[in-house]
N, C-alpha and C positions, 0 to 999 in steps of 0.2 A: 280850687276855689278862686285862687288868685287869677288864673286864666279866665274863669267864668266872669269875674268882676270886670276884667278888661273887655271881654266881649260885650258885657252889658253896657259899659261906658261907650264903646264903639257904636252900639245900636242907638244909643241916645244921640250921638253926633250924627249918625246917618239919618235919623228921623228929622233932624234939624234941616237937612237938605230938602226934605219933602214938606210942602206947605200944609196948612191946617186942613185943606180939603183933600189931601192925599194925592195931589198932583205934583209931578216931578218938575222942579224949576228948570226951565230951559237953559238958564245961564250956568247952572251947576253941571248937569249931565255927568259924564265920566270924569271931567276935570276936577269936580268937587271930590269925587271918591279918591282920585289919585292923590290930591293934596292931603286928604285925611290919611290915606294909607302910608304915605311917606312920613308924615308927622308921627304917626303911631310907631312906625318902624324905628325912627330915631329915638323915641322915648324908650322903647324896649331895649335898644342897644346902648342907651346912655350917651348918645352923641348928639351933636348939633345937626341942623338941617344940612343935608348934603347939597353941594353945588355942582352942576354939570355944565360944561361949556359947549354950547351947540356947535361951535366951530370945529370941535373934534370930530363930529359926524361928517362934516364936509371933507375934512382931511382924510378920514377913513375912506370915504368914497373915492377920493383921488388915488388912494393906494390900491384899491380893489382892482383885480384883474378883470378884463372885459373890454368890449368895444365902447365907442362913444355913445351909441344908442342906449346900451344897457346902463351906462353911468347917468345919462340924461333922465332915463326913467326913474332911477333911484333918486336922483337929485330933485325931481319934481315932488317927491314925497317928503323931502327933508323939512320944508316949511310947515307942512300939514301935521307931521307926526313927531317932530323933534321932542317937544315937551313930553308927550305921551310915551315916546320910546324910551327916553332916559329914565323916566320914572318906573317903567316896567322892569328895567334891568338894574335899577338901583339896589334892590335887595340882593340880587345874584352877585353883583360885583363886590358888594359889601361883605357878603358871606364868604367869598373867595379870599379876601384879604384877612379877614378875622377868623378864618376857619380853625386855625391852630388854637385860638383862645376860646372857642365856643364849645359848650357841651352839646353832644348830639341830641340829647333829650330836650334841652332848651331850644335848640334849633328846630326840632320837629314841632314843639309846642308853638313856636313862633309862626311856622308855616300854617298850622291849623288856625291860628289867630288871623293871619292874613286872609286865608281862604274863607273863613267864617265871616269876616267882615265884608268881603266882596259878595258872598252869597246873601248876606243880610241886606246889603245894598240893592241887589237885584230883586229880592223879594219885596222890599219896600217900594222900589220904583215901579214895579208891576208893569201894567200895560202902557205906562208913559214912555217906555223905551221901545223904539221901533227896531225892525230888523236891520235897518241901515245903521243904527247906533251900534248894534252888536257887530255888524260887519266891519265898520270902521275901527272899532276897538280891537277886533281880532287882527286886522291888518297892522294896527299900531303895535300890538304886542309882538307880532311875528317879525316886524321890520328890523328892530335892533338885533334880534337873535339871528336873523338872516345875515346881517352885516358883521356882527361882532362875535359870533359864537367861537370863532377860532382864537379870539383874544382871551376867552375865559380859561380858567384853570382846567387841565386835562381831566376828562371823565366827568365833567359837570353834569352831563345829560343822564348819567346813571346814578347820580347822588341825590341829595336833598333838593337841590335847585330844580331837578327834573320834576319833582312832585309839585312844586309851585307852578311850573310851566304847564304841566298836564292839567292841574286843577283849574288854573285860570282859563286856558284855552278851551277846556272841556265845558266849563260853564258858559262861555261865550257861544259855543256851538249849540248848546242846549237852548240858549236864549234866542237863536235865530241867525247867527253868523253863517253866511252862505258862500264865503270866499276861501274855504279850506283849500280847494284845488289851486286857486290862483297863488296863494301863499306857498303852497307846496312846490309849485313850479318855480317860483322866485327863489326859494331856498335851494332848490336843485341847481339853478343857474349859478348861484353864488358859492355853491359847494358847502353849504351848512349841513353837514351830514347829520349832526345831532338833532337839528330841527326837522329835517326830513324824516328821521326815524320816529320822532314824537308825533308828527302830523300823520304818518302812516298808521300809527297805533290809534290815534283819535279817529281817523277815518274808518278804520276797521271796527272800532267800538261803537260808532254811531251809524254804521252801514252807509257811509258816504263814498261816492266814487271819486277817486283821484287818478289822473292820467299818468301812470308810472312810465309808460312808453315814451310819451312826450317829455316827461321829466328826464328820462335817460338821454334823450336827444339834447336837451339843454345842458345837462351835466357833461356829456361827452364833448360838446362844442367848446366848452371852457376847460376841458381836461381835468375835471374834478373826479379823480379816480376813486377815492374813498366813497364819495356819494354814489358813483356808479355801482360799486360793490353793494352798497346798501339797497339800492333800487332793485337789483337783480336778486339778491339773497333774501331780502325781507319784503320787497314789493312785488316780486315775481315778474319783473319786466322781461319781455321776450322779443320785442321788436328791435332787432339788431341791424337790419339792412340799411335803413336810411341813415342813422348816425355813423355806421361803418363806412358807407360810401362818402359821406361828407368829410369824415376824418381822412380818408384816402385822398380825396381831392385837395384837402388843405395840406397834406403831407405831415400829419400828426402821427409820428411813429408810435409814441407811447399809447395812444388811444387805439390805434389799429391793432397793435400787439395784444392789448387787453381783450378786445373783441375776439380775436383769433384764439387766444388761450381759453376764453370762456366757452368756445364752441360755436362755430358758425356752420350753416348749411353750405353745400357745395356751390349752389348758385349764388349765394351771398358772397362767397369768396371770389367767384368769377366776376361778378358785377363790380366788386370793390377793386379788383385788378384792372378792369376796364376804366373805372373812374380814375385810378392812379395814373395809368398810361395816358389817358386823354388830357390829364393835367400836367403831364411831364414830370410826375413825381416818381423818378426812377428808383430812389431808395425804397419807397413804399412798394413799388411794383416788384423789386428784387426780393423783398420779404414775403410778399403774397404768392408769387409764382409757384414756389415749391409746395404750397398748401392747396393749390387747385388741382384736383385729380386729372390725370392725363386724358382719360376718356372724355371729360367735359371739354377740355381744350381742343381735342381732336374734332369733336362734334360741332363746336362753335367757333372754329378758328377764323373763318371769314368774317363772322359777325363781330368778333373781338377786335380784329384789325381795323375793320371799317368804323366801329364805334370809337376806337382809340384815335382814329384820324379825323372823324367828323367833328369832334368837340375839342380839337387840339389848338384851335386858334392860330393855325399856321405853323406851329412847331410840331415836328414829327419825332421828337426825342423818345416819346413813349412807344411809338410804332417801331422805331429803330431798335429800342431796347428789347422788345419782344423777339424780333428777328435775329438780332445778334446773340440773344440768349438761347436760340434754338428752342423756342417755347413749346414746340411739339415733340421735342427730344428725338427728332428724326430729320437730319439735314435736308433730305430730298423732299419730305413733306412740308417743311417750313419754307423752303425756296418755292415750292409749287404753290403754296397758299398765297405768297406775295405775288407770284406771277399771274395767278388767276385774277386777282383784283386789278393788277396793272393792265390786263387785257380786257377787263370787264367793260361791257357797253351799258351797264346799269347807270342810269342818270342820277340815281340817288347817291352814288359814290362821288365824293367831292373831287373836283378836277385836280386840285392841288395834291391830294393824296395819290391819285393815279399817276400824276406827273412824277412825284417823288419816287414811287415804286418803279416806274418805267425807267427812270434814269439810274437807279442804284440797285434794285433788287429783282429785276425781271430777267428772263432768258436773253432778251435783246441787250440788256445792260452787260451781261456776261460776254456776249459776242463783241460788244463795243470795247470792253476791257481787253479782250484778246487782240483786237485790231490796234488799239493804242499801244499795247506792249510790243507788237510786231513792228509798228512804225517807229517806235523808239529804238528798237534794236537795229533796224535798217539805217536810221540816222547815225547811230553810234558807229556802225561799221563803216559808213562813208567817211566820218571824221577820222576814224582809225587809219583808213587807207590814204585819203587825199587831204587830210587836214594840214593847214599851214602853221599850226601853233609851234612856238619855239620849243615846247615840250612835246616830244614824240610819244604819243600814247602807246604805240606798240612796243616801245622800249621799257615801259613800266612793268612791274611784276603783275602776273595774272590776277591776284586778289585785288590789287588796286584798280585794274581795269574793270573788274566786275563791280567794285564799289562805285566807280564813276557811273556805270550804266544802271545799276539796280539799287543803290542805296536809298534814293528817294522812295522807291516802291516799298522797300523793306521797312523804312521808318513809318510809312503810311499804314502798313499792315499792323505794326506794333502799336501805333497810336489808336487804331480802330478798336483793338481788343475784342473781347467777347468770344463766344464759342464758334460763331460763324462770321465770315467776312461778307460784305455786300457782294452781290454778283459782279459788279464792275471791278472791284478790287480782286476778287477771286479769279476773274478772267485774265487780268494782268499778271497775277501770280502764276497761274497755270502756264501761260505762254512763256514767262520768264524761266520757269523750271525746264520747260521743253528746250529752250534755247541753250541753257547751261548743260543739260544732259545729252542733247543731240538727238533725242527721240521723244515721241509723244508720251504724255503722262497717262497712266492707266485710268480708265473711266471710274473704276471703283475708288481709286486713290483721290480722285477729284472730289467725290462726294463724302469721303470719310472726314473731311474737315481740312482746314488750312495749315494745321500745325506740322504735319509731315512735309508739306510743300515748303513751309518756312524753314524747316530743318535742312532741306536741300540748298536753299538760298544761303543760309548761314554757313554751310560747309564751304562755300566758295568765297565768302567775304572775309576780310581781315578780322581776326578775333577781337582786336581792340575796338573796332567799330561796332561789332555785334554787342559787346559788353556795354559800350557807351550808350547804345540805343535802348537797351533794356532797362535803364534807370530813369 
């Protein structure tokens, strides 16, 4: 009975907002209801009127993650929705602080009183409220939850506060609010997982369309992992390709790993690898490469290398990574793929990419490496025989003579790293091993990789220099 009397008194106050002709006073609108709602809340809780400092909202915006455009968009709404926003969350924050002192039954009754008052207000206002009014009110109610939900006590969205939010937003949608999807996308961008979940439920209950795939793109762009989980598990978002590629381009390891663990199609992984290499995101490419099936890489090897080079902006770190990693898991096939593009007359292949491959990864580059190593050996032998240095090179121990001749090459190979050397370095190494052994290197050994050839070189070098170069 006590609660009914309170509802009756609220109804009387609400009627006072409506003039004698049943028309809603423009000056009152939702602001009148909000003042009434807070006053009644304070009376029920036995406290004075709560004061909220609008500057806190500005400060919170500055703390939020996101780019300048996102902050500017949120900042534009501050002036319009500050009062509305703080009033909407007044009850929730108050409930959080006083939760230990409140009886759950009393809290539930208070919620019913709040929602009953708001419903009565809507009924009395009738047709004097336009769809725009409901839309602005919905935006205002969602705005603080979008920004502040992470500041509420844990689990608020599954407790009593959630009932208030559901009830308030549900009535606004029934009244004509048509911006559920917009608020849903904003909540996803800010990572307000609780609000995202509530809006999903409201949309499903009212048969409204919300763009879960676009929301997933927003959430992934700002690395809101929990929100991404919610969108996939509860919203059934399935469009992984675009956000995965953007994450690969930006070098966001956490987001890329999330998509891969969630399960991506073969072509999605391949395109993400291309996006990472074209952006020189070697760490991302190294993570993605083992997840792309070998048959896909074999079938699209030329397209992958060309795409990685076309959008590289002049940096071929991504292309170099693929080749050094022996991305086809077959040295002959990987070298052949690079040589094919280097020799290509296709005008669509960037000249810079062709030049890079011709100088370092083509068959011509291998021959050039052999020639340079041979010339270096001949010059060294001339110095050894007719040099006029005070230190006679031929009197030095053999390992030191080898070090003088080949240590720069050895260090260059160690620094290059990877499973494969560039063709130019490989040519220099093959010729150096031939000079040291006194006979040609077996063709099969040449294509098995450079590690066996490096072992031959290490065998002839002083051990202290080898150990020093490996660190």
